[in-house]
C-alpha positions as CSV (number, residue, x, y, z in Angstrom):
1,M,-3.5,-50.8,18.0
2,I,-4.0,-47.6,15.9
3,I,-7.5,-48.5,14.9
4,L,-8.2,-49.2,18.5
5,L,-6.9,-45.8,19.7
6,C,-8.9,-43.9,17.1
7,W,-12.1,-46.0,18.1
8,C,-11.6,-45.2,21.8
9,W,-11.2,-41.4,21.0
10,Q,-14.3,-41.3,18.8
11,E,-16.1,-43.1,21.7
12,Q,-14.9,-40.7,24.4
13,N,-15.8,-37.6,22.2
14,S,-19.1,-38.9,21.3
15,A,-20.3,-39.3,24.9
16,E,-23.1,-36.9,26.2
17,P,-21.4,-34.4,28.3
18,I,-22.4,-34.3,31.8
19,L,-24.1,-31.1,33.3
20,K,-22.5,-29.8,36.4
21,K,-23.4,-27.0,38.7
22,W,-20.6,-24.6,37.5
23,T,-17.8,-24.3,34.7
24,W,-14.9,-22.3,35.3
25,I,-13.5,-21.0,32.2
26,F,-10.0,-19.6,32.3
27,Y,-8.8,-17.3,29.6
28,N,-5.0,-17.4,30.3
29,D,-3.0,-15.0,28.0
30,E,0.7,-15.2,28.9
31,D,1.8,-14.2,25.4
32,F,3.3,-11.0,26.4
33,Q,6.4,-12.0,28.3
34,P,9.1,-15.1,28.1
35,T,7.8,-18.6,28.6
36,T,9.3,-18.5,32.2
37,S,5.9,-17.1,33.2
38,Q,4.3,-19.5,35.8
39,V,0.8,-18.4,36.0
40,L,-0.6,-21.8,34.5
41,G,1.4,-23.7,37.0
42,W,0.3,-21.5,40.0
43,F,-3.4,-21.9,38.9
44,M,-3.1,-25.7,38.6
45,E,-1.6,-26.0,42.2
46,E,-4.8,-24.4,43.5
47,A,-7.5,-25.2,41.1
48,Y,-9.3,-28.4,40.8
49,S,-12.5,-30.0,39.4
50,G,-15.0,-32.1,41.3
51,E,-18.5,-33.3,41.4
52,N,-20.3,-29.9,40.9
53,L,-17.4,-28.2,39.0
54,N,-15.4,-28.2,35.6
55,V,-12.2,-26.1,35.2
56,V,-11.1,-25.6,31.8
57,V,-8.3,-23.4,30.5
58,L,-7.0,-21.7,27.4
59,S,-3.3,-21.2,27.8
60,D,-1.0,-19.3,25.4
61,K,2.5,-18.3,26.3
62,H,5.0,-16.3,24.6
63,D,6.4,-18.0,21.3
64,T,4.7,-21.4,22.2
65,P,1.5,-22.9,20.9
66,A,-1.8,-22.6,22.7
67,Y,-3.4,-25.4,24.6
68,I,-6.7,-26.2,26.0
69,Y,-6.5,-28.1,29.2
70,Y,-8.9,-29.6,31.7
71,I,-7.7,-29.3,35.4
72,D,-8.8,-32.6,37.1
73,D,-9.6,-33.3,40.8
74,N,-5.9,-33.8,41.5
75,H,-4.7,-30.6,40.0
76,N,-3.3,-32.1,36.9
77,N,-3.6,-30.4,33.4
78,V,-5.2,-32.8,31.0
79,L,-4.5,-31.8,27.3
80,L,-7.8,-31.3,25.4
81,E,-6.6,-29.5,22.4
82,E,-3.3,-28.2,20.8
83,M,-4.5,-24.9,19.1
84,G,-1.4,-23.9,17.6
85,E,-0.3,-20.1,17.4
86,V,-3.8,-18.1,18.2
87,N,-4.3,-14.3,18.8
88,M,-5.4,-13.9,22.3
89,G,-6.1,-10.4,21.5
90,N,-8.8,-11.2,19.1
91,G,-12.4,-11.3,20.1
92,N,-13.2,-14.6,17.9
93,T,-10.6,-16.5,20.1
94,L,-12.4,-15.5,23.2
95,L,-15.8,-16.3,21.8
96,E,-14.7,-19.8,20.3
97,F,-13.0,-20.8,23.6
98,I,-16.1,-19.8,25.7
99,Q,-18.4,-21.7,23.2
100,Y,-16.0,-24.8,23.3
101,A,-16.0,-24.9,27.2
102,K,-19.7,-24.6,27.2
103,E,-20.5,-27.2,24.6
104,N,-18.0,-29.8,26.0
105,Y,-18.4,-29.0,29.9
106,P,-21.9,-27.5,30.2
107,A,-23.1,-26.4,33.5
108,E,-26.1,-24.5,35.2
109,R,-23.8,-21.5,36.0
110,Y,-20.6,-20.2,34.5
111,L,-17.5,-18.4,35.9
112,I,-15.0,-16.8,33.3
113,S,-11.8,-15.2,34.4
114,A,-8.9,-13.6,32.4
115,Y,-5.4,-13.0,32.9
116,D,-2.8,-10.5,31.3
117,H,-2.5,-6.8,31.4
118,G,-5.5,-4.5,31.8
119,M,-5.8,-1.1,30.4
120,C,-9.4,0.1,31.5
121,W,-11.1,1.7,28.7
122,A,-8.5,0.4,26.2
123,G,-9.3,-3.2,27.1
124,A,-7.1,-6.2,28.2
125,C,-5.3,-9.4,27.1
126,E,-2.6,-8.2,24.8
127,D,-1.0,-10.7,22.5
128,G,2.7,-10.1,22.0
129,T,3.1,-12.2,19.0
130,S,0.1,-10.8,17.2
131,N,1.3,-7.0,16.8
132,D,0.2,-6.5,20.4
133,D,-3.3,-6.9,19.6
134,R,-5.6,-6.5,22.5
135,L,-9.3,-7.3,23.4
136,T,-11.4,-4.1,23.4
137,L,-14.3,-3.6,25.6
138,D,-16.6,-4.1,22.8
139,E,-14.9,-7.5,21.9
140,F,-15.3,-8.6,25.5
141,S,-18.9,-7.6,25.4
142,D,-19.8,-9.1,21.9
143,A,-18.0,-12.5,22.7
144,F,-19.7,-12.9,26.2
145,S,-23.1,-11.8,24.7
146,A,-22.8,-14.3,21.5
147,A,-21.8,-17.0,24.0
148,G,-24.6,-16.6,26.3
149,G,-22.9,-14.4,29.2
150,A,-21.5,-15.6,32.3
151,D,-22.7,-15.5,36.0
152,V,-19.3,-14.3,37.4
153,F,-16.4,-12.6,35.5
154,C,-13.0,-12.0,37.2
155,F,-10.0,-10.2,36.0
156,T,-7.4,-12.4,37.9
157,G,-4.4,-9.9,37.3
158,P,-5.2,-7.3,34.9
159,C,-4.9,-3.8,36.3
160,V,-7.5,-1.1,36.4
161,M,-10.4,-3.1,35.1
162,A,-12.9,-2.3,37.9
163,N,-13.0,1.3,36.8
164,I,-16.5,2.2,35.6
165,E,-15.6,2.8,32.1
166,A,-14.8,-1.1,31.9
167,V,-17.5,-2.3,34.1
168,Y,-20.1,-0.6,32.3
169,E,-19.5,-2.2,28.9
170,L,-20.2,-5.7,30.4
171,K,-23.3,-4.7,32.4
172,D,-25.7,-6.7,30.1
173,C,-23.8,-10.0,29.9
174,V,-22.4,-10.6,33.5
175,D,-24.1,-10.7,36.8
176,L,-21.1,-10.2,39.1
177,Y,-17.9,-8.5,38.1
178,I,-14.5,-8.8,40.0
179,A,-11.5,-6.8,39.5
180,S,-9.1,-4.2,40.7
181,E,-9.6,-0.3,40.0
182,A,-5.8,0.0,40.5
183,P,-2.8,-2.0,39.9
184,S,-3.2,-5.5,40.1
185,L,-1.1,-8.9,40.3
186,Y,-2.0,-12.5,39.6
187,G,-0.3,-13.3,43.0
188,W,-3.2,-11.5,44.7
189,W,-5.5,-14.3,43.5
190,Q,-3.2,-17.1,43.8
191,Y,-4.3,-18.3,47.2
192,T,-8.1,-17.6,46.6
193,I,-8.4,-19.9,43.5
194,R,-8.5,-23.0,45.8
195,D,-11.2,-21.1,47.9
196,I,-13.5,-20.4,44.9
197,C,-13.2,-24.1,43.9
198,D,-14.0,-25.3,47.4
199,L,-17.1,-23.0,47.6
200,L,-18.3,-24.1,44.1
201,N,-17.7,-27.8,44.9
202,Q,-19.2,-27.8,48.3
203,N,-21.7,-25.1,48.1
204,P,-22.8,-25.0,44.2
205,D,-26.0,-23.3,45.1
206,T,-24.5,-20.4,46.7
207,N,-25.9,-17.1,45.7
208,L,-23.8,-14.5,44.2
209,F,-23.8,-12.1,47.1
210,T,-22.2,-14.8,49.2
211,M,-19.8,-15.6,46.4
212,A,-18.6,-12.0,46.3
213,N,-18.1,-11.9,49.9
214,T,-16.2,-15.1,50.0
215,I,-13.8,-14.0,47.1
216,I,-13.2,-10.5,48.6
217,D,-12.8,-11.9,52.2
218,S,-10.4,-14.6,50.8
219,I,-8.2,-12.0,49.1
220,R,-8.1,-9.7,52.0
221,E,-7.1,-12.7,54.5
222,N,-4.3,-13.8,52.1
223,S,-3.0,-10.3,51.9
224,H,0.0,-10.9,54.1
225,R,1.5,-13.2,51.4
226,W,1.5,-10.4,48.7
227,E,4.1,-7.9,47.3
228,Y,3.0,-4.4,46.9
229,Q,0.3,-4.6,49.4
230,S,-0.1,-0.8,49.8
231,L,-1.1,-0.5,45.9
232,H,-3.9,-3.3,46.3
233,T,-7.6,-2.7,45.7
234,M,-10.3,-5.5,44.7
235,S,-14.0,-4.8,44.0
236,A,-17.0,-7.3,43.5
237,I,-19.7,-5.5,41.6
238,D,-23.4,-6.2,41.3
239,M,-23.9,-5.5,37.7
240,T,-27.6,-5.0,38.0
241,Q,-27.0,-1.6,39.7
242,I,-24.4,-0.3,37.3
243,D,-26.9,1.7,35.2
244,D,-28.0,3.7,38.4
245,L,-24.3,4.2,39.4
246,A,-23.4,5.4,35.9
247,S,-26.5,7.9,36.1
248,A,-25.3,9.1,39.5
249,L,-21.8,9.6,38.2
250,D,-22.9,11.4,35.2
251,S,-25.0,13.7,37.3
252,F,-22.2,14.4,39.6
253,C,-19.8,15.1,36.7
254,R,-22.2,17.6,35.1
255,Y,-22.6,19.5,38.2
256,T,-18.9,19.4,38.9
257,M,-18.2,21.0,35.5
258,D,-21.0,23.4,35.8
259,T,-20.0,24.7,39.2
260,Y,-16.1,24.3,39.0
261,A,-15.5,28.1,38.4
262,Q,-17.6,28.8,41.3
263,Y,-16.2,26.3,43.8
264,N,-12.7,25.9,42.5
265,T,-11.1,25.6,46.0
266,V,-13.6,22.9,46.9
267,W,-13.2,20.8,44.0
268,N,-9.4,21.1,44.2
269,G,-9.7,19.8,47.8
270,M,-12.0,16.9,47.0
271,S,-9.4,15.7,44.3
272,R,-7.1,15.0,47.1
273,L,-9.8,13.1,49.2
274,I,-10.4,10.7,46.3
275,R,-7.0,9.1,47.1
276,T,-8.4,8.2,50.5
277,P,-10.9,5.4,51.4
278,I,-13.8,7.7,50.7
279,Q,-15.3,5.2,48.4
280,E,-15.7,2.7,51.2
281,M,-18.7,5.1,52.0
282,I,-20.1,5.5,48.8
283,A,-19.8,2.0,47.1
284,P,-22.0,0.0,49.2
285,S,-25.1,1.8,48.1
286,Y,-24.2,0.6,44.5
287,G,-23.8,-3.2,45.2
288,I,-20.1,-2.8,45.4
289,K,-17.8,-4.7,48.0
290,M,-14.2,-3.4,48.0
291,I,-10.8,-3.8,49.7
292,R,-9.0,-0.5,49.6
């Protein structure tokens, strides 16, 4: 019986992986709070694989081993690997997981998402059992670049990761970037997960513009279910236009500094306007779709 099981395992792993249209790679870092956290369970309730989509998760909770799961077409988590204790705040962990997912579940296109706290220019995905180590923006960029990049990257929970300081660092390894420039919660994504899976399974050749609209519209339509609605923002950003946006922002900042003494009253007034939906008027010219 033992020999038979071992033989079956080897046969299963020697099979050629099936190329699908999409693989969703979810980096679920819950190693910052007690094991009562339910993000993996919430994700499984909505996420599913299908004919055109694989869903693969690396999940690490506080004081428990890390596991790699496959989410099947019935929302079940199929255990693939027990990893032991890993440092989710180390760039090598992210890189190795992306490589594992791409090698074992290859696809024409990839969506990567990450959960934990976000700290803008200081990074995200802090690991509470590894001296609060966190992924820096350089580690995100290096891991994505070494693993071949991603078509879509979503921060599903981390706060303030749509600020340009963070977005700019991933401009060369991600095509579509989705995150909040303000406080965020996983709950704001919970009911959008199924909509994303529906889209990728039913319309796998969808373009990124349609995908951006679908995700942002789904988040907006489900907003009545959220707590802290007044704090919520979400942006889908076309990364091909970030260089132009950064250049425009740089020119604006230099002009502001050069003329501040002359136009002190004007700039003080504008600082108050920034708290209003003024970005709704500016953002579309740089390929950004926003809820605010």
